[in-house]
C-alpha positions as CSV (number, residue, x, y, z in Angstrom):
1,M,-50.4,59.8,-86.2
2,A,-48.6,60.2,-83.0
3,D,-44.6,59.6,-83.6
4,P,-43.3,56.1,-81.6
5,L,-39.7,57.2,-81.8
6,K,-39.8,60.7,-80.8
7,Y,-38.7,60.8,-77.3
8,F,-36.7,57.9,-78.3
9,R,-34.3,60.0,-80.2
10,I,-34.7,62.8,-77.9
11,E,-32.8,60.9,-75.2
12,A,-30.6,58.6,-77.3
13,R,-29.1,61.8,-78.8
14,E,-28.6,63.1,-75.0
15,I,-27.0,60.1,-74.0
16,L,-24.9,60.0,-77.1
17,E,-23.3,63.1,-75.9
18,Q,-22.7,62.3,-72.5
19,L,-21.2,58.6,-73.9
20,E,-18.3,60.8,-76.2
21,R,-17.5,63.4,-73.3
22,G,-17.1,60.4,-71.3
23,L,-14.7,58.2,-74.0
24,L,-12.6,61.1,-75.0
25,E,-12.0,61.7,-70.7
26,L,-11.2,58.1,-70.5
27,E,-8.7,58.2,-73.5
28,R,-7.3,61.1,-71.2
29,G,-7.2,59.2,-68.6
30,L,-9.1,61.3,-66.8
31,G,-11.3,60.0,-63.4
32,S,-11.3,56.5,-64.8
33,A,-12.6,55.0,-61.6
34,E,-15.8,57.4,-61.7
35,N,-16.3,57.6,-65.4
36,V,-16.4,54.0,-66.2
37,P,-19.2,53.0,-64.1
38,R,-21.0,56.3,-65.1
39,L,-20.4,55.0,-68.7
40,L,-22.1,51.7,-68.1
41,R,-25.2,53.2,-66.6
42,L,-25.8,54.9,-69.9
43,A,-25.0,52.7,-72.2
44,H,-27.1,50.3,-70.0
45,T,-29.8,52.9,-70.0
46,L,-29.9,53.4,-74.1
47,K,-29.7,49.7,-74.5
48,G,-32.6,49.1,-72.8
49,A,-34.4,52.1,-74.2
50,A,-33.4,50.9,-77.5
51,R,-35.2,47.3,-76.7
52,V,-38.6,48.9,-75.9
53,V,-38.7,50.8,-79.1
54,R,-37.8,47.6,-81.0
55,Q,-34.2,49.0,-82.1
56,S,-32.4,46.0,-81.7
57,E,-29.2,46.7,-83.7
58,I,-28.6,50.0,-81.9
59,A,-29.3,48.0,-78.3
60,N,-26.8,45.4,-79.9
61,L,-24.8,47.9,-80.8
62,S,-24.9,49.4,-77.1
63,H,-24.6,46.0,-75.6
64,Q,-21.0,45.9,-77.2
65,L,-20.4,49.1,-75.8
66,E,-21.1,47.5,-72.4
67,D,-18.6,44.5,-73.0
68,L,-15.4,46.9,-74.0
69,L,-16.2,48.5,-70.6
70,V,-16.7,46.0,-68.3
71,P,-12.9,45.0,-68.0
72,L,-12.2,48.7,-67.4
73,R,-14.6,48.8,-64.4
74,E,-12.8,46.0,-63.2
75,G,-9.4,47.5,-63.0
76,P,-9.8,50.5,-63.1
77,R,-7.3,51.7,-65.4
78,E,-6.6,53.7,-68.2
79,A,-8.3,52.7,-71.8
80,S,-5.5,51.5,-74.2
81,A,-5.4,53.2,-77.8
82,Q,-6.9,50.2,-79.6
83,E,-9.9,49.9,-76.8
84,S,-10.7,53.8,-77.4
85,Q,-10.7,53.5,-80.9
86,R,-13.2,50.7,-80.9
87,L,-15.3,52.3,-78.4
88,L,-15.3,55.4,-80.4
89,E,-15.9,53.4,-83.4
90,L,-19.2,51.7,-81.6
91,L,-20.3,55.2,-80.5
92,D,-19.9,56.4,-84.3
93,A,-21.9,53.3,-85.4
94,I,-24.7,54.2,-83.0
95,A,-24.7,57.5,-84.3
96,K,-25.3,56.6,-87.5
97,Q,-28.4,54.2,-86.9
98,I,-29.8,56.9,-84.7
99,A,-29.5,59.6,-87.6
100,G,-30.9,57.1,-90.1
101,L,-34.3,57.2,-87.9
102,A,-37.2,59.2,-89.6
103,A,-37.5,61.9,-87.6
104,A,-41.2,64.0,-87.4
105,P,-40.9,67.7,-88.9
106,D,-42.2,69.2,-85.6
107,E,-39.0,67.8,-83.8
108,P,-37.0,69.5,-81.8
109,T,-33.1,69.0,-82.7
110,S,-30.8,71.6,-81.1
111,A,-28.5,70.8,-78.8
112,G,-30.2,73.1,-75.8
113,V,-33.5,70.5,-76.2
114,A,-34.5,69.4,-72.7
115,P,-35.0,65.6,-73.4
116,T,-38.0,63.3,-71.5
117,P,-36.0,60.9,-70.2
118,L,-37.7,57.0,-70.7
119,A,-40.1,58.4,-72.7
120,A,-39.5,56.2,-75.2
121,A,-40.5,53.6,-72.8
122,S,-43.9,55.2,-72.8
123,P,-45.3,55.0,-76.9
124,T,-48.5,55.7,-76.1
125,P,-50.1,58.9,-77.7
126,S,-52.2,59.5,-74.3
127,E,-48.9,59.4,-72.1
128,D,-46.7,61.9,-74.9
129,V,-49.8,64.0,-74.1
130,A,-49.5,63.6,-70.0
131,R,-45.8,65.2,-70.5
132,A,-46.3,67.8,-73.2
133,G,-48.9,68.9,-71.0
134,S,-46.8,68.9,-67.9
135,P,-43.7,71.6,-67.7
136,A,-41.9,72.5,-65.1
137,S,-39.8,75.5,-66.2
138,P,-38.9,78.9,-64.1
139,E,-41.2,80.8,-66.0
140,I,-44.0,78.6,-64.2
141,D,-42.4,79.0,-61.1
142,T,-42.2,83.1,-60.8
143,L,-45.8,83.0,-62.0
144,M,-46.9,81.0,-59.4
145,D,-44.8,82.8,-56.9
146,G,-46.9,85.9,-58.1
147,V,-49.9,84.3,-58.5
148,I,-49.6,83.5,-54.7
149,E,-48.3,87.1,-53.4
150,L,-51.4,88.5,-55.1
151,G,-53.5,86.1,-53.5
152,F,-52.0,87.2,-50.2
153,Q,-52.2,90.8,-50.9
154,L,-56.1,90.5,-51.9
155,G,-56.3,89.0,-48.6
156,G,-55.3,91.8,-47.0
157,A,-57.9,94.2,-48.9
158,R,-60.3,92.2,-47.9
159,R,-59.4,92.0,-44.4
160,C,-60.1,96.5,-44.9
161,L,-63.9,95.5,-45.2
162,P,-64.8,95.8,-41.1
163,S,-63.0,98.8,-41.2
164,I,-65.2,99.9,-43.9
165,E,-68.1,98.5,-42.2
166,R,-67.3,100.5,-39.2
167,S,-67.1,103.8,-41.4
168,R,-70.4,103.3,-42.6
169,S,-72.0,102.9,-39.2
170,L,-70.1,106.2,-38.0
171,A,-71.4,108.4,-40.6
172,E,-74.8,107.1,-39.7
173,Q,-74.5,107.8,-36.2
174,L,-73.5,111.5,-37.3
175,G,-76.2,111.9,-39.2
176,Q,-78.8,110.7,-36.4
177,R,-76.7,113.4,-33.9
178,L,-77.1,115.8,-36.6
179,D,-80.7,115.4,-37.0
180,P,-82.3,119.1,-36.3
181,R,-84.9,117.9,-34.1
182,R,-82.4,117.4,-31.7
183,H,-81.2,121.1,-32.0
184,Q,-84.5,122.7,-32.1
185,D,-82.5,126.4,-31.1
186,S,-78.9,125.5,-33.2
187,G,-78.5,127.0,-36.2
188,L,-80.5,125.0,-38.6
189,D,-78.9,125.6,-41.7
190,G,-75.5,124.9,-40.8
191,L,-76.8,121.7,-39.6
192,T,-79.1,120.5,-42.4
193,A,-75.6,121.1,-44.6
194,L,-73.9,119.0,-41.8
195,R,-76.6,116.4,-42.5
196,S,-76.5,116.4,-46.1
197,L,-72.7,115.8,-46.0
198,A,-73.2,112.5,-43.7
199,T,-75.9,111.0,-45.5
200,E,-74.0,111.5,-48.5
201,L,-70.8,110.0,-46.8
202,E,-73.0,107.0,-45.9
203,S,-74.5,106.9,-49.6
204,S,-70.8,106.6,-50.7
205,L,-69.6,103.9,-48.2
206,A,-72.2,101.9,-48.5
207,K,-72.0,101.9,-52.4
208,L,-68.0,101.2,-52.0
209,D,-68.6,98.3,-49.6
210,R,-70.8,97.0,-51.9
211,E,-68.5,97.2,-54.7
212,L,-65.4,96.2,-53.0
213,S,-66.9,93.2,-51.5
214,N,-68.2,91.7,-54.5
215,N,-65.1,92.3,-56.8
216,L,-62.9,91.1,-54.3
217,E,-64.7,88.0,-53.5
218,Q,-64.9,87.8,-57.5
219,A,-61.4,88.4,-57.8
220,T,-60.5,86.3,-55.4
221,R,-62.6,83.0,-56.7
222,E,-60.6,83.9,-59.8
223,L,-57.3,83.9,-58.5
224,G,-57.7,80.7,-56.7
225,Q,-58.6,78.7,-60.0
226,V,-56.1,80.0,-61.8
227,R,-53.3,79.3,-58.7
228,D,-54.7,75.8,-58.8
229,G,-54.6,75.8,-62.4
230,V,-50.7,76.2,-62.8
231,D,-50.0,74.4,-59.8
232,R,-51.5,71.6,-61.7
233,L,-49.6,72.2,-64.8
234,R,-46.8,71.2,-63.0
235,L,-48.4,68.1,-61.8
236,V,-48.9,64.3,-63.4
237,S,-50.8,61.6,-62.2
238,A,-48.6,58.0,-61.1
239,S,-51.0,56.1,-63.5
240,S,-49.3,57.7,-66.7
241,M,-46.1,55.5,-66.2
242,F,-47.8,52.3,-65.1
243,G,-48.5,51.2,-69.0
244,S,-44.7,51.4,-69.3
245,L,-43.7,49.5,-66.3
246,E,-46.0,47.1,-67.4
247,R,-44.3,47.0,-70.9
248,A,-41.3,46.8,-69.4
249,A,-42.2,43.9,-67.3
250,R,-43.6,42.2,-69.9
251,D,-40.6,42.1,-72.4
252,A,-38.0,41.4,-70.0
253,A,-40.0,38.5,-69.0
254,V,-40.2,37.7,-72.9
255,S,-36.5,37.8,-73.7
256,L,-35.7,35.3,-70.3
257,G,-38.5,32.8,-71.4
258,K,-40.8,34.0,-68.0
259,Q,-44.2,34.9,-67.2
260,A,-44.6,37.9,-65.6
261,Q,-48.1,39.5,-64.5
262,F,-47.8,43.6,-63.5
263,E,-50.3,45.3,-61.3
264,A,-50.5,48.8,-60.1
265,R,-52.6,51.1,-57.4
266,G,-52.3,54.4,-56.2
267,G,-52.3,55.9,-59.6
268,D,-54.5,59.4,-58.6
269,V,-51.5,60.8,-56.6
270,R,-50.0,63.1,-58.8
271,L,-46.7,65.2,-58.2
272,E,-44.2,67.3,-60.3
273,A,-43.3,65.7,-63.7
274,E,-39.7,66.4,-63.1
275,V,-40.0,64.0,-60.1
276,L,-42.0,61.4,-61.5
277,T,-40.0,60.9,-64.5
278,A,-36.9,60.2,-62.5
279,V,-38.8,57.9,-60.4
280,Q,-39.8,56.2,-63.9
281,R,-36.5,55.8,-64.8
282,A,-35.7,54.3,-61.1
283,L,-38.6,51.9,-61.6
284,V,-38.7,50.6,-65.1
285,Q,-34.9,49.5,-63.7
286,A,-36.2,47.8,-60.6
287,V,-39.0,46.2,-62.9
288,R,-36.5,44.6,-65.2
289,N,-34.1,43.6,-62.2
290,A,-37.3,41.6,-60.4
291,V,-38.2,39.8,-63.3
292,A,-34.5,39.1,-64.0
293,H,-33.3,38.5,-60.4
294,G,-36.4,37.8,-58.6
295,I,-39.3,35.8,-60.8
296,E,-38.3,32.1,-61.6
297,A,-39.2,30.3,-64.9
298,A,-42.3,28.6,-64.7
299,P,-41.4,25.1,-64.5
300,E,-39.3,26.4,-61.3
301,R,-42.3,28.2,-59.6
302,Q,-44.4,25.1,-60.3
303,A,-42.6,23.2,-58.2
304,S,-42.4,25.5,-55.7
305,G,-46.3,25.5,-55.1
306,K,-46.2,28.9,-57.0
307,P,-48.9,29.8,-60.3
308,P,-46.4,29.9,-63.3
309,A,-46.7,33.5,-63.9
310,G,-44.7,35.6,-61.6
311,R,-46.3,38.3,-60.0
312,L,-45.0,42.1,-59.6
313,T,-47.0,44.7,-58.1
314,L,-46.6,48.6,-57.3
315,E,-48.0,50.8,-55.1
316,V,-47.8,54.6,-54.5
317,A,-49.2,56.4,-51.6
318,R,-48.3,59.8,-49.4
319,R,-46.8,59.3,-46.1
320,G,-46.2,62.5,-44.4
321,R,-44.0,64.5,-46.2
322,H,-43.0,61.6,-48.9
323,I,-44.6,60.0,-51.8
324,C,-43.5,56.0,-51.6
325,F,-43.5,53.4,-54.7
326,V,-43.5,49.9,-53.2
327,C,-42.4,47.7,-55.8
328,R,-42.9,43.8,-54.8
329,D,-42.5,40.9,-56.4
330,D,-43.4,36.8,-55.7
331,G,-39.8,35.9,-56.6
332,R,-37.0,33.6,-55.1
333,G,-35.6,36.6,-53.2
334,V,-32.6,38.0,-53.6
335,N,-29.3,35.2,-53.3
336,L,-27.3,36.5,-50.6
337,S,-24.9,33.8,-50.9
338,Q,-24.3,35.1,-53.9
339,V,-23.9,38.7,-53.1
340,R,-21.4,37.5,-50.2
341,R,-19.5,35.6,-52.7
342,E,-19.2,38.8,-55.1
343,A,-18.7,41.3,-52.4
344,E,-16.0,39.2,-51.5
345,R,-14.1,38.4,-55.1
346,Q,-14.3,42.2,-55.1
347,G,-12.6,42.6,-51.5
348,R,-15.6,44.4,-50.2
349,L,-15.8,42.0,-47.3
350,G,-12.1,41.3,-46.0
351,P,-10.6,38.7,-43.9
352,G,-12.1,38.6,-39.9
353,T,-14.7,40.5,-40.9
354,G,-17.4,38.0,-39.3
355,E,-20.6,36.7,-40.8
356,P,-22.3,39.7,-42.7
357,T,-25.9,40.1,-41.6
358,Q,-28.7,40.4,-44.7
359,H,-29.1,44.1,-43.7
360,E,-25.4,44.3,-44.5
361,L,-25.4,42.3,-47.7
362,L,-28.6,44.3,-48.9
363,S,-26.5,47.3,-48.4
364,L,-24.1,46.5,-50.3
365,L,-26.2,45.4,-53.3
366,L,-27.9,48.8,-53.3
367,R,-24.6,50.2,-53.6
368,G,-24.5,48.6,-57.0
369,G,-21.4,47.0,-58.8
370,I,-22.5,43.2,-57.7
371,S,-24.8,41.3,-59.8
372,T,-26.6,38.4,-58.8
373,S,-26.8,36.6,-62.4
374,A,-24.5,33.6,-63.4
375,A,-24.8,35.0,-67.1
376,V,-24.8,38.4,-68.9
377,T,-28.1,38.7,-70.5
378,E,-29.7,41.6,-72.6
379,V,-31.5,42.4,-68.6
380,S,-29.2,41.2,-66.2
381,G,-25.6,40.5,-65.6
382,R,-23.5,43.8,-65.4
383,G,-24.2,45.0,-62.0
384,V,-25.5,48.7,-62.7
385,G,-29.0,48.0,-62.1
386,L,-29.0,49.4,-58.5
387,D,-26.5,51.8,-59.4
388,L,-29.4,53.2,-62.2
389,I,-31.9,53.4,-59.5
390,R,-29.7,54.7,-56.8
391,E,-28.8,57.7,-59.9
392,A,-31.9,58.5,-60.6
393,L,-33.3,58.9,-57.1
394,A,-30.5,61.3,-56.0
395,G,-31.0,64.0,-58.4
396,V,-34.7,64.6,-56.4
397,G,-33.4,64.1,-53.1
398,G,-35.3,60.5,-52.9
399,S,-34.3,57.1,-51.3
400,V,-34.3,53.6,-51.9
401,A,-34.3,50.6,-49.2
402,L,-34.8,47.0,-50.0
403,E,-36.0,43.9,-48.1
404,T,-36.0,40.4,-49.3
405,H,-37.4,36.7,-47.9
406,P,-36.2,33.6,-49.4
407,G,-38.6,31.7,-51.1
408,R,-41.3,34.5,-50.9
409,G,-40.0,37.8,-52.9
410,T,-38.3,41.1,-52.3
411,T,-39.6,44.5,-51.8
412,L,-37.6,47.8,-53.3
413,E,-39.2,51.0,-51.9
414,L,-38.3,54.2,-53.2
415,Q,-39.3,57.3,-51.5
416,V,-39.5,61.0,-52.8
417,P,-40.1,64.2,-51.0
418,A,-43.5,65.6,-51.7
419,S,-42.4,69.2,-52.5
420,L,-45.8,69.9,-54.6
421,A,-48.6,67.0,-54.6
422,A,-52.3,67.3,-55.5
423,L,-54.8,64.9,-53.2
424,D,-58.3,65.2,-51.8
425,A,-58.5,66.6,-48.0
426,L,-61.1,66.6,-45.7
427,V,-61.0,70.2,-43.8
428,V,-61.6,71.1,-40.1
429,E,-61.4,73.8,-37.7
430,A,-60.0,73.7,-34.2
431,M,-58.9,76.9,-32.1
432,G,-60.3,79.1,-34.9
433,Q,-57.7,77.7,-37.6
434,L,-58.5,75.6,-40.4
435,Y,-56.4,72.4,-41.0
436,A,-56.4,69.6,-43.8
437,L,-56.4,65.8,-43.4
438,P,-55.5,63.3,-46.6
439,L,-59.0,61.6,-47.5
440,T,-57.0,58.4,-48.1
441,S,-56.5,58.2,-44.3
442,V,-59.7,59.2,-43.0
443,V,-61.4,56.5,-42.1
444,Q,-64.9,57.7,-40.8
445,A,-66.3,61.6,-40.0
446,T,-68.6,61.7,-37.1
447,L,-70.0,63.4,-34.4
448,L,-69.5,61.8,-31.3
449,N,-71.6,61.7,-28.1
450,P,-69.2,62.2,-25.3
451,A,-70.7,59.6,-23.4
452,E,-69.4,57.3,-25.7
453,L,-66.2,57.7,-24.4
454,S,-64.3,55.6,-22.4
455,R,-62.2,57.7,-19.8
456,T,-58.7,56.3,-17.7
457,S,-56.3,58.3,-16.1
458,E,-54.1,58.4,-19.2
459,A,-56.5,59.0,-22.0
460,S,-60.0,58.8,-24.0
461,S,-60.8,56.1,-26.0
462,M,-63.8,55.2,-28.4
463,H,-64.9,51.6,-29.6
464,F,-64.8,51.1,-33.6
465,E,-65.3,47.8,-35.3
466,G,-64.6,46.0,-31.8
467,Q,-61.4,47.8,-31.0
468,L,-60.6,50.5,-28.4
469,V,-59.6,53.7,-30.7
470,R,-57.8,56.4,-28.6
471,F,-59.8,60.1,-28.9
472,M,-57.7,63.3,-28.5
473,P,-58.8,66.6,-29.6
474,L,-56.9,68.1,-32.6
475,A,-55.6,71.4,-30.1
476,R,-53.9,68.8,-27.5
477,L,-52.1,67.1,-30.4
478,L,-50.8,70.3,-32.2
479,R,-50.2,72.6,-29.1
480,G,-50.5,70.9,-26.1
481,L,-53.3,73.0,-25.1
482,E,-56.8,72.2,-23.6
483,P,-59.9,72.7,-26.0
484,E,-61.9,75.2,-24.3
485,R,-63.6,73.5,-21.6
486,R,-67.4,73.9,-22.1
487,E,-70.1,71.4,-23.1
488,R,-70.6,69.4,-25.9
489,S,-73.7,67.6,-26.9
490,A,-71.3,66.1,-29.5
491,W,-67.8,65.9,-30.7
492,P,-67.1,66.3,-34.2
493,C,-64.7,63.3,-34.6
494,V,-62.2,62.7,-37.5
495,L,-61.0,58.8,-37.4
496,V,-57.8,58.6,-38.8
497,R,-55.5,55.4,-40.1
498,G,-51.7,55.4,-40.1
499,E,-49.2,52.8,-40.5
500,R,-49.3,52.8,-36.1
501,G,-53.2,52.1,-36.3
502,L,-56.6,54.3,-35.6
503,L,-56.7,57.6,-33.9
504,A,-59.9,59.6,-33.0
505,V,-59.3,63.0,-33.1
506,G,-61.5,65.7,-32.2
507,V,-62.4,68.8,-33.6
508,D,-64.7,72.0,-33.3
509,R,-66.3,71.4,-37.0
510,L,-66.2,69.3,-39.9
511,L,-66.0,71.7,-43.3
512,G,-65.8,68.7,-45.9
513,G,-64.0,67.7,-48.2
514,E,-61.6,69.6,-51.0
515,S,-59.2,69.3,-53.9
516,I,-56.0,70.7,-52.7
517,V,-52.0,71.3,-53.4
518,S,-49.7,70.7,-51.0
519,R,-46.3,72.2,-50.8
520,A,-43.3,71.2,-48.9
521,L,-42.3,72.8,-45.7
522,P,-39.1,74.8,-45.8
523,E,-36.4,72.8,-46.0
524,A,-34.4,74.8,-42.8
525,L,-37.3,74.7,-40.8
526,Q,-37.7,71.8,-38.5
527,A,-41.3,71.8,-38.3
528,D,-43.6,69.8,-36.0
529,P,-44.0,66.0,-36.9
530,T,-47.9,66.0,-36.9
531,I,-47.6,68.7,-40.0
532,A,-46.9,67.3,-43.6
533,G,-47.4,70.6,-45.8
534,L,-48.7,73.9,-46.7
535,T,-51.8,74.5,-48.5
536,L,-53.4,77.6,-49.6
537,D,-57.1,78.7,-49.2
538,A,-58.8,81.4,-51.6
539,D,-56.7,84.0,-50.2
540,G,-53.3,82.9,-50.2
541,S,-53.4,82.2,-46.7
542,P,-51.9,79.3,-45.2
543,R,-53.3,76.1,-43.9
544,L,-51.4,73.1,-42.7
545,L,-51.6,69.9,-44.1
546,L,-51.6,67.4,-41.0
547,D,-49.4,64.3,-41.3
548,P,-52.0,61.3,-39.6
549,D,-48.7,59.3,-38.7
550,G,-47.3,62.6,-37.1
551,L,-50.8,62.9,-35.0
552,L,-50.6,59.2,-34.0
553,A,-46.7,59.6,-32.6
554,T,-48.0,62.2,-31.0
555,A,-50.9,60.7,-29.3
556,E,-48.8,58.7,-27.6
557,L,-46.6,61.1,-25.9
558,V,-47.7,62.4,-22.5
559,P,-49.8,65.7,-23.5
560,L,-48.0,68.9,-22.5
561,P,-49.3,71.2,-19.6
562,A,-52.0,73.2,-20.6
563,P,-50.7,77.1,-21.1
564,R,-53.0,79.8,-20.0
565,G,-52.1,83.4,-20.2
566,E,-53.3,86.8,-22.5
567,A,-51.8,85.5,-25.6
568,A,-54.7,86.8,-27.6
569,R,-53.8,90.0,-26.7
570,H,-50.2,90.4,-28.0
571,V,-49.4,91.6,-31.3
572,V,-46.6,90.3,-33.3
573,L,-45.3,91.8,-36.6
574,V,-43.4,89.0,-39.1
575,I,-40.5,90.6,-41.1
576,D,-39.9,88.4,-43.8
577,D,-39.0,88.3,-47.5
578,S,-40.0,84.7,-47.9
579,L,-43.4,84.3,-48.7
580,T,-43.6,80.6,-47.3
581,T,-41.8,81.5,-43.7
582,R,-44.1,84.2,-43.4
583,M,-46.9,82.2,-44.2
584,L,-45.3,79.5,-41.7
585,E,-44.9,81.3,-38.7
586,Q,-48.2,83.5,-39.4
587,S,-49.9,80.4,-38.9
588,I,-48.5,79.0,-35.5
589,L,-48.6,82.2,-34.0
590,E,-52.1,82.5,-34.9
591,S,-52.8,79.3,-33.9
592,A,-51.3,80.3,-30.7
593,G,-53.6,83.3,-30.3
594,Y,-51.3,86.0,-31.3
595,E,-52.6,88.9,-33.8
596,V,-49.8,89.1,-36.6
597,D,-49.2,91.4,-38.5
598,L,-46.9,91.2,-41.9
599,A,-43.8,92.9,-43.4
600,T,-41.8,91.9,-46.7
601,S,-38.9,93.7,-46.0
602,G,-36.6,95.8,-43.2
603,E,-38.0,99.2,-44.4
604,Q,-41.6,98.4,-44.3
605,G,-41.0,96.7,-41.3
606,L,-39.4,99.7,-39.7
607,E,-42.3,102.0,-41.1
608,K,-45.1,99.5,-39.4
609,A,-43.7,99.4,-36.0
610,R,-43.4,103.3,-35.9
611,A,-47.2,103.5,-37.1
612,R,-48.1,100.7,-34.1
613,R,-47.7,99.4,-31.0
614,Y,-46.7,95.8,-31.5
615,D,-45.9,93.5,-28.4
616,L,-42.5,92.1,-30.0
617,L,-40.9,92.0,-34.1
618,L,-39.4,88.9,-35.4
619,V,-37.3,89.8,-38.3
620,D,-35.6,87.6,-40.6
621,V,-31.3,88.6,-41.2
622,E,-30.7,87.8,-45.1
623,M,-32.9,90.0,-46.6
624,P,-32.3,92.6,-49.8
625,G,-31.7,96.6,-48.4
626,M,-32.0,96.8,-45.1
627,D,-31.0,93.3,-43.5
628,G,-32.1,92.0,-39.6
629,F,-29.5,93.3,-38.0
630,T,-29.2,97.0,-39.0
631,F,-33.2,96.8,-38.4
632,V,-32.4,95.8,-35.1
633,E,-30.0,98.5,-34.7
634,R,-32.6,101.0,-35.8
635,V,-35.0,99.7,-33.7
636,R,-32.8,100.5,-30.9
637,A,-31.7,103.9,-31.8
638,D,-35.2,105.1,-32.0
639,P,-36.8,106.2,-28.3
640,S,-40.0,105.2,-29.5
641,L,-39.5,101.6,-29.8
642,A,-36.3,100.8,-28.1
643,S,-38.1,99.1,-25.6
644,T,-40.0,96.4,-28.0
645,P,-38.5,92.7,-27.8
646,T,-37.1,91.7,-30.8
647,V,-36.1,88.3,-32.5
648,L,-33.7,87.3,-34.9
649,V,-35.0,84.6,-37.4
650,T,-32.3,82.8,-39.9
651,S,-30.0,80.7,-40.8
652,R,-27.1,82.1,-40.0
653,A,-26.6,80.7,-36.3
654,S,-22.8,80.9,-36.4
655,S,-21.0,82.6,-33.2
656,D,-19.9,85.5,-35.0
657,D,-23.6,86.1,-36.2
658,L,-25.1,85.4,-32.5
659,A,-22.3,87.9,-31.3
660,R,-23.4,90.3,-34.0
661,G,-27.4,89.7,-32.9
662,R,-26.3,90.4,-29.3
663,A,-24.7,93.4,-30.0
664,A,-27.0,94.8,-32.5
665,G,-29.3,94.7,-29.4
666,A,-31.6,91.7,-30.4
667,N,-33.5,89.9,-27.7
668,A,-33.3,86.1,-28.7
669,H,-31.9,84.8,-32.0
670,I,-33.5,81.4,-33.1
671,A,-31.8,79.1,-35.8
672,K,-33.9,77.6,-38.6
673,G,-32.1,74.9,-39.0
674,E,-32.7,74.2,-35.4
675,F,-36.6,75.3,-35.5
676,D,-38.9,73.8,-33.1
677,Q,-42.6,74.9,-33.0
678,L,-43.3,74.7,-29.2
679,E,-39.5,76.5,-28.3
680,F,-40.4,79.1,-30.8
681,L,-43.8,79.8,-29.2
682,A,-42.0,79.6,-25.6
683,T,-39.3,82.2,-26.6
684,I,-41.9,84.5,-27.7
685,G,-44.3,83.8,-24.8
686,R,-41.6,84.5,-22.3
687,L,-40.6,88.3,-24.0
688,V,-43.9,89.4,-24.5
689,K,-45.2,88.5,-20.5
């Protein structure tokens, strides 16, 4: 039988350690202004978790702890000796209660055990398993990097297969040329021997071709499955937290004598366990806030023409590079008058500031420290609820927004970066490259007859369910390129939906659906808004995940002139120790028609540059061993390479770094923090002409 208190004990011990450190610092007069709000949040979290697992004594003691801390926040001031003693006595009493809870035999007790925050709010065995099966450790990250790199190298080996086939063909031709019937008057014995060798070479290469092809195909498939499996170890379905949120809403409603119904959608969205844990912590507090401050008691709701039970909904969805969690209630809305009075009492709205707008008042509320409750209860009245939400999201780079409609309800929207997320996607081909579109945004995939398009001077459109939907080829949306000019009997077309509406996207081929894992783009690269992330194919090569909202926004802009040139004949060597950066630059360059070679270090890049002629060298500055500046100096000192254009791509863009790059002989310097795909391609196009 599962131990329902296992995760509560782990979390409670961590909170107690933090409370003890904070109280001792408070006693010493250290950082009371910042310390007291943090201690209040910890006590509030412990109280809520204890209530969920029905440990009323621990919850009551935590409530008393809050009562003693609130006056210290109002000051702020140093705690007196008597106050410090009482606070520590309460902490000891809580510790004694927690120590008295029976522990499971296999429960870790060392101080180094990483807790699972708010796991106490999810006491069911299935949710325990979900957390236990979703580790997020440095070891898994290292394994994942190695698997990806191995996949990339296997892809390189597969690209050798055409050369093997060519060698076999040459051996066959050699055998034909050495046929004795062609050399009646020459030394037949020598020719026979040569022909025998050529036959043996042909047979050997054919066998190698078969074996290498079979082995590589199987290894690539197996590697792709391992990579996807490792990825999914790090991901958890959003639905795994729905049970704890429903329980939190129910318990809060019961304690306040209210009725509340909880509904959730989007549970199939999968994201990293660490991120989901932080979001869960924030959403539990959001649900409690909604019940305490928004949902009215049944008589008040019925008097307003509402059903007696309040309604709470949670929607989870991917939007571009973020995962959004939208929590709505149909309650009375935020009491903006109370927010203003409390802000004025605390001196946050000074005299002569004028009438604050709703946005300004909600911004003040989001900063924490303001409560709209008339009295302190078990779930409200401290003004720390939104503090907890903001703090939980800050650790994972998330953000929070609040919107309210008096008498109709409040909407709280949490956003977190989709650094790693699993989703179903539709794979399409355009310009010889494969792209993925989130399947949730695909309304329809079809073949569109050109005669079905309505053309104007500015755009082409198609009719769909009584409305006119703009049509644009994917090539033009991504690169401003005109698609290949040829007669088409039909356009493979994907109808996508975003926040701005619908868009019909023309592609070269529709390749079907896949379950993929999307990775975030490197933070230093400010990628095109049409790109939501990266995914990997079976070879480990990059495939761009497209953002429907970005495509719709781009479609509203005037298309760029169609560039024409000889880019397809130019060869670029990309030198960077970062796998993600290499993949992104390779994808951009190959989509623009360049041939791309890769190197993972300055030393390897220099060796490749001396072995083959390149039209341009693209090199990172900060690499182990030979850095980019030294690489450029070596290139300029080599007579065979001195004239090859060289571009530095780096996050180091100070005036000193720019000057050093020019002194070394670099032709251009592209800053990752200001990365723009069109400027990137324009710079390269200018240098290779």
